[in-house]
C-alpha positions as CSV (number, residue, x, y, z in Angstrom):
1,X,10.8,-3.6,10.5
2,X,9.1,-1.2,8.8
3,X,10.1,-0.5,5.4
4,X,9.6,2.3,2.4
5,X,7.4,1.5,-0.5
6,X,10.8,2.2,-2.3
7,X,12.9,-0.5,-0.4
8,X,10.3,-2.8,-0.8
9,X,10.5,-2.3,-4.8
10,X,13.9,-2.7,-4.5
11,X,13.9,-6.0,-2.5
12,X,11.5,-7.6,-5.3
13,X,14.0,-6.8,-8.0
14,X,17.0,-8.2,-6.2
15,X,17.6,-11.6,-6.8
16,X,18.2,-13.5,-3.8
17,X,21.2,-15.6,-4.5
18,X,23.1,-13.6,-7.0
19,X,22.5,-9.8,-5.9
20,X,21.9,-8.8,-9.2
21,X,19.0,-6.7,-10.0
22,X,15.8,-8.1,-12.4
23,X,14.6,-5.7,-14.4
24,X,16.6,-2.7,-13.2
25,X,15.6,-0.1,-15.3
26,X,12.0,-0.5,-14.1
27,X,12.8,-0.8,-10.6
28,X,14.8,2.3,-10.4
29,X,11.6,4.1,-11.9
30,X,9.5,2.2,-9.3
31,X,12.0,3.0,-6.5
32,X,11.9,6.9,-7.4
33,X,8.0,7.0,-7.7
34,X,7.7,4.7,-4.3
35,X,9.7,7.3,-2.3
36,X,7.7,10.4,-3.8
37,X,4.5,8.2,-3.0
38,X,6.0,7.6,0.4
39,X,6.3,11.5,1.1
40,X,3.1,12.2,-0.3
41,X,1.3,9.4,2.2
42,X,3.5,11.0,5.1
43,X,1.8,14.3,4.3
44,X,5.0,16.2,3.4
45,X,4.6,16.6,-0.9
46,X,1.8,17.1,-2.7
47,X,1.6,15.4,-6.2
48,X,-1.1,17.1,-8.4
49,X,-1.6,18.0,-12.4
50,X,1.6,16.3,-13.2
51,X,3.4,18.8,-10.5
52,X,5.2,17.9,-7.5
53,X,5.3,20.6,-4.5
54,X,6.7,20.1,-0.8
55,X,4.1,21.1,1.7
56,X,6.7,20.4,4.8
57,X,10.3,20.0,4.5
58,X,10.6,19.6,8.3
59,X,12.7,16.0,9.5
60,X,10.9,12.6,9.1
61,X,12.6,10.8,11.3
62,X,13.7,8.4,9.1
63,X,17.5,9.2,7.6
64,X,16.2,7.5,4.0
65,X,13.0,9.7,3.7
66,X,14.1,13.0,4.7
67,X,17.6,12.6,2.6
68,X,14.8,12.1,-0.6
69,X,12.8,15.2,1.1
70,X,15.6,17.3,1.5
71,X,16.9,17.0,-2.2
72,X,13.4,17.2,-3.4
73,X,12.9,20.7,-1.5
74,X,15.9,22.1,-3.0
75,X,15.3,21.0,-6.3
76,X,11.6,22.6,-6.3
77,X,12.5,26.0,-4.5
78,X,15.4,26.5,-7.3
79,X,12.7,27.8,-9.4
80,X,10.1,30.1,-8.9
81,X,7.4,27.4,-10.9
82,X,6.5,24.2,-9.6
83,X,8.3,21.0,-11.0
84,X,6.9,18.4,-13.2
85,X,6.4,14.8,-11.6
86,X,8.6,13.3,-14.6
87,X,11.5,15.4,-14.5
88,X,11.6,14.7,-10.6
89,X,11.9,10.9,-11.6
90,X,14.1,11.3,-14.4
91,X,16.3,13.3,-11.8
92,X,16.2,11.0,-9.1
93,X,15.8,7.4,-10.3
94,X,19.6,6.7,-10.1
95,X,20.4,8.2,-7.0
96,X,17.3,7.3,-5.5
97,X,17.9,3.7,-6.1
98,X,21.6,4.1,-4.7
99,X,20.4,5.3,-1.6
100,X,17.7,2.8,-1.1
101,X,20.0,-0.1,-1.7
102,X,22.5,1.6,1.1
103,X,19.6,1.6,3.3
104,X,18.7,-1.9,3.0
105,X,22.7,-2.6,3.4
106,X,22.4,-0.7,6.7
107,X,19.3,-2.9,7.7
108,X,21.2,-5.7,7.4
109,X,18.6,-6.9,4.7
110,X,21.0,-7.3,1.8
111,X,25.0,-7.5,1.8
112,X,27.1,-6.1,-0.6
113,X,29.5,-7.9,-2.9
114,X,32.0,-6.3,-5.1
115,X,33.7,-7.9,-8.0
116,X,35.4,-7.0,-11.5
117,X,33.6,-8.5,-14.8
118,X,36.3,-9.8,-17.0
119,X,38.5,-9.0,-14.3
120,X,38.3,-5.2,-15.5
121,X,34.9,-3.7,-15.0
122,X,33.7,-2.8,-11.3
123,X,30.7,-4.7,-10.3
124,X,28.6,-4.8,-7.4
125,X,25.8,-7.1,-6.2
126,X,23.5,-7.3,-3.5
127,X,22.4,-10.8,-2.3
128,X,20.1,-11.2,0.3
129,X,21.2,-11.5,4.0
130,X,17.8,-11.5,6.2
131,X,14.9,-12.6,3.9
132,X,12.4,-11.9,6.8
133,X,11.0,-8.9,5.3
134,X,11.0,-9.8,1.7
135,X,9.0,-13.1,2.9
136,X,6.8,-11.1,4.8
137,X,6.4,-8.6,1.7
138,X,5.8,-11.5,-0.8
139,X,3.3,-13.3,1.4
140,X,1.4,-10.2,1.9
141,X,1.1,-9.3,-2.1
142,X,0.1,-12.9,-2.7
143,X,-2.6,-12.6,-0.5
144,X,-4.1,-9.6,-1.9
145,X,-3.3,-10.4,-5.5
146,X,-3.7,-14.1,-5.9
147,X,-6.0,-15.0,-3.4
148,X,-8.1,-12.3,-3.3
149,X,-8.0,-10.7,0.4
150,X,-9.0,-6.8,0.7
151,X,-5.6,-4.7,0.5
152,X,-4.6,-1.4,3.1
153,X,-3.7,1.4,1.6
154,X,0.1,0.9,1.6
155,X,-0.3,-2.5,-0.1
156,X,-2.7,-1.1,-2.7
157,X,-0.1,1.9,-3.2
158,X,2.9,-0.6,-3.8
159,X,0.3,-2.9,-6.3
160,X,-0.2,0.1,-8.3
161,X,3.7,0.8,-8.6
162,X,4.6,-2.4,-9.3
163,X,1.9,-2.7,-12.1
164,X,2.6,0.6,-13.6
165,X,6.3,-0.3,-13.8
166,X,5.6,-3.9,-15.5
167,X,7.3,-5.5,-12.8
168,X,4.9,-8.5,-12.3
169,X,7.6,-11.4,-13.2
170,X,9.9,-9.8,-10.3
171,X,6.7,-9.6,-7.9
172,X,5.5,-13.2,-8.8
173,X,8.3,-15.0,-10.3
174,X,7.4,-18.0,-12.4
175,X,3.7,-17.0,-12.8
176,X,2.5,-15.4,-16.3
177,X,1.8,-11.6,-16.3
178,X,-1.8,-12.4,-17.9
179,X,-2.5,-14.2,-14.6
180,X,-1.6,-11.5,-11.8
181,X,-2.1,-8.3,-14.1
182,X,-6.0,-8.1,-13.9
183,X,-6.3,-7.9,-10.5
184,X,-3.1,-5.9,-10.2
185,X,-5.1,-3.0,-12.3
186,X,-8.2,-3.6,-10.4
187,X,-6.1,-2.8,-7.0
188,X,-4.4,0.4,-8.6
189,X,-7.6,1.7,-9.7
190,X,-9.5,1.3,-6.4
191,X,-10.7,3.6,-4.3
192,X,-8.4,5.6,-2.2
193,X,-9.0,7.0,1.5
194,X,-7.7,10.1,0.7
195,X,-8.0,12.4,-2.7
196,X,-4.4,13.4,-2.3
197,X,-3.0,10.1,-2.6
198,X,-5.3,8.5,-5.1
199,X,-4.4,11.6,-7.2
200,X,-0.5,11.4,-6.4
201,X,-1.0,7.5,-7.6
202,X,-2.7,8.2,-10.9
203,X,-0.2,11.3,-11.9
204,X,2.9,8.8,-10.9
205,X,1.7,5.8,-13.5
206,X,1.1,8.7,-15.7
207,X,4.6,9.9,-15.5
208,X,6.1,5.9,-15.3
209,X,4.3,5.5,-18.9
210,X,5.7,8.6,-19.9
211,X,9.3,8.2,-18.9
212,X,9.0,4.4,-20.0
213,X,7.9,5.5,-23.8
214,X,10.9,8.0,-23.8
215,X,13.1,5.2,-22.5
216,X,12.0,2.8,-25.2
217,X,12.7,5.8,-27.8
218,X,16.0,6.2,-26.6
219,X,17.0,2.7,-26.8
220,X,16.0,2.5,-30.2
221,X,17.1,5.5,-31.5
């Protein structure tokens, strides 16, 4: 079963048993960046110089991806100037994560559970329903990060986003960050087959760092 970068990041963030998101804020930014990078790799969107533009708004054949593309196209075309990547991630990280979780539910990979915290506040959790895809994903990441296998372009892109969002612990539970971060950084900084994809990844890494700083300052203020 083929899943998108955004869906892979969400799967890594969800606790298999409880369905709670581990590092939810980081995962949301990662999901938004992953979906945008997916559109870049599909040749539908360009990310250059910190700006995002829609190159081809036609249907993608994937409801989740096309939903993001359509939403992005309407946002970009609502102004005469191109938009900043940071603006898009800020705008889409919450809605994008909701759509990705809905897609995982529809695929039967997670199940939605609803209850009320303290008997009052509605809470949704998404425990694992079919772990086949996540097991393959974690095995692929372990092969390239822990065992030195050569990553393909998609795996490299995923590792770059996981490293940028600080999702080391969610990706490799039980291992200290210092054990996996150096290798993830080398993969993230590697040579890319396509110049446009490499530039997009660097821009997304910078954007994630920027919104991360904003988030920290907001929490502290």
